[in-house]
C-alpha positions in Angstrom: 43.6 96.1 60.3 43.1 98.7 58.2 41.3 100.9 61.4 44.8 99.8 63.3 47.3 100.9 61.1 45.6 103.9 60.3 44.4 105.5 63.8 47.3 103.1 65.5 45.2 100.8 66.8 46.6 97.6 69.1 46.1 94.0 68.6 43.7 93.9 71.9 41.8 96.2 70.1 41.5 94.3 67.5 40.2 91.5 69.3 37.6 93.0 70.6 36.8 94.1 67.3 36.6 90.6 66.5 34.5 89.6 69.3 31.7 92.2 68.0 31.4 90.8 64.7 32.4 93.2 62.7 35.0 91.1 60.6 31.7 88.9 60.3 29.6 91.5 58.8 32.3 91.9 56.4 33.0 88.5 55.6 29.0 87.6 55.3 28.9 90.9 53.3 32.2 89.3 50.6 30.0 86.6 50.8 26.7 87.5 49.6 28.4 89.5 46.7 30.7 86.6 46.1 27.4 84.3 45.7 25.9 87.3 42.8 29.4 86.8 41.4 29.3 83.1 41.1 25.3 82.8 40.1 26.1 85.6 37.3 28.9 83.5 36.4 27.2 80.0 36.2 23.9 82.2 34.2 26.7 83.6 31.5 28.3 80.0 31.4 25.2 78.7 30.5 24.2 81.2 27.9 28.3 80.9 26.6 27.4 76.9 26.3 24.4 77.4 24.6 26.0 79.9 22.1 28.7 77.7 21.7 26.0 74.8 21.2 24.2 76.8 18.4 27.5 77.8 16.7 28.1 74.3 16.9 25.5 73.6 15.3 25.1 76.2 12.7 29.0 74.9 12.0 27.6 71.6 11.4 24.7 72.1 9.2 26.9 74.8 7.3 29.2 72.0 6.6 26.6 69.8 5.5 25.0 72.3 3.6 28.2 73.2 1.6 29.3 70.0 1.2 26.3 68.7 -0.6 26.1 71.7 -2.3 29.6 71.2 -3.8 28.7 67.2 -4.2 25.8 68.2 -6.0 27.8 70.8 -8.1 30.4 68.4 -9.1 28.5 65.5 -10.3 26.5 68.1 -12.6 29.9 69.4 -13.5 31.2 65.7 -14.8 27.7 65.3 -16.0 28.1 68.4 -18.4 31.7 67.3 -18.9 30.9 63.4 -19.9 28.1 64.7 -21.7 30.3 66.6 -24.1 32.9 64.0 -24.7 30.4 61.6 -25.6 28.6 64.1 -28.0 31.9 64.6 -29.6 33.1 61.0 -29.5 29.8 60.5 -31.1 29.9 63.2 -34.2 34.2 61.7 -34.6 32.6 57.9 -34.8 29.4 58.8 -37.2 31.5 60.9 -39.9 34.2 58.2 -39.4 31.2 55.0 -40.3 29.9 57.8 -43.0 33.3 57.9 -44.5 33.5 54.6 -44.4 30.4 53.9 -46.1 31.5 56.3 -48.5 34.7 54.1 -49.2 32.7 50.9 -49.2 30.5 52.7 -51.8 27.3 52.1 -49.7 27.0 56.0 -49.9 27.5 58.5 -53.0 28.7 61.0 -50.8 30.8 61.7 -47.4 30.1 64.5 -45.2 32.3 66.2 -42.8 32.1 65.9 -39.6 31.0 69.0 -36.9 34.4 70.6 -35.8 31.9 73.2 -33.8 34.0 71.6 -30.5 37.3 73.5 -29.3 38.4 70.7 -28.0 41.2 67.9 -28.8 38.4 65.9 -30.2 37.4 69.1 -31.9 41.5 69.0 -33.6 40.8 65.5 -34.7 37.6 66.3 -36.2 39.2 68.9 -38.0 42.1 66.9 -39.3 40.2 63.9 -39.8 38.3 66.2 -42.2 41.0 67.5 -43.8 42.2 63.6 -44.7 38.5 63.1 -45.8 38.6 65.8 -48.0 42.2 64.3 -49.8 40.8 61.2 -50.3 37.4 62.0 -51.6 39.3 64.5 -53.7 41.7 61.6 -54.9 38.8 59.1 -55.2 36.7 61.3 -57.1 40.2 61.7 -59.4 40.8 58.6 -59.9 37.4 57.8 -60.8 37.8 60.4 -63.3 41.1 58.8 -64.3 39.0 55.4 -64.6 35.9 57.3 -66.5 38.7 58.4 -69.3 40.3 55.1 -69.3 37.1 53.1 -70.3 35.9 55.9 -73.0 39.6 55.8 -74.1 39.5 52.3 -74.1 35.8 51.1 -76.3 37.6 54.0 -78.9 40.2 51.5 -78.9 37.9 49.5 -78.8 36.1 50.3 -81.9 39.3 50.9 -84.0 40.1 54.3 -82.8 43.5 54.3 -82.0 44.5 58.3 -81.6 42.4 58.4 -78.4 44.3 59.4 -75.2 43.7 59.9 -71.6 44.1 63.6 -70.3 43.1 63.3 -67.1 46.1 62.9 -64.2 46.0 61.4 -60.6 48.2 61.3 -57.6 47.7 57.7 -57.9 50.9 55.4 -58.9 48.8 52.7 -60.2 46.3 54.3 -62.0 49.1 56.7 -63.5 50.8 53.4 -64.9 48.0 52.3 -65.5 47.0 55.8 -68.4 51.0 55.6 -69.5 50.6 52.4 -70.7 47.3 52.8 -72.6 48.5 56.5 -73.9 51.6 54.4 -74.9 50.1 51.3 -76.2 48.0 53.8 -78.5 51.5 55.4 -79.6 52.3 51.7 -80.7 
């Protein structure tokens, strides 16, 4: 057809060329080139498919390993946090039990709680320690007042009414007792 347009051939000339099989040669040539292209494309499809399978396998493996590592790390962090909380609670519990043993006169001295923790339980331990110290101080103060009261009463029993209780306490009942005792000595 190109030759026809180029050389101004007629349709009859084209029919003669076609009867010689020139078009078939062109088509056979085109078919062979298309066959090569199709075979190359089929090979590339197989390679691409294999690459996609490899990529999918890698992605699945990577996801599974990542998930497993995340779960393990999550469990480890949860265990560490739980262990820290449990240790803080045990510290608070042991400190309070020791304080109660002191209050019940099962122990002569009270130990303060460990306040090395900076979490909420550490803050609670600091507050408990402050109150243990105040309570211990009050108990020691009360003991001193009671001891002085006993000494003064022993002197009263011996007839020496000049003795007085000079120690003081914040305990209102003991304040009233020492006031009455000293007033009794005056009377």
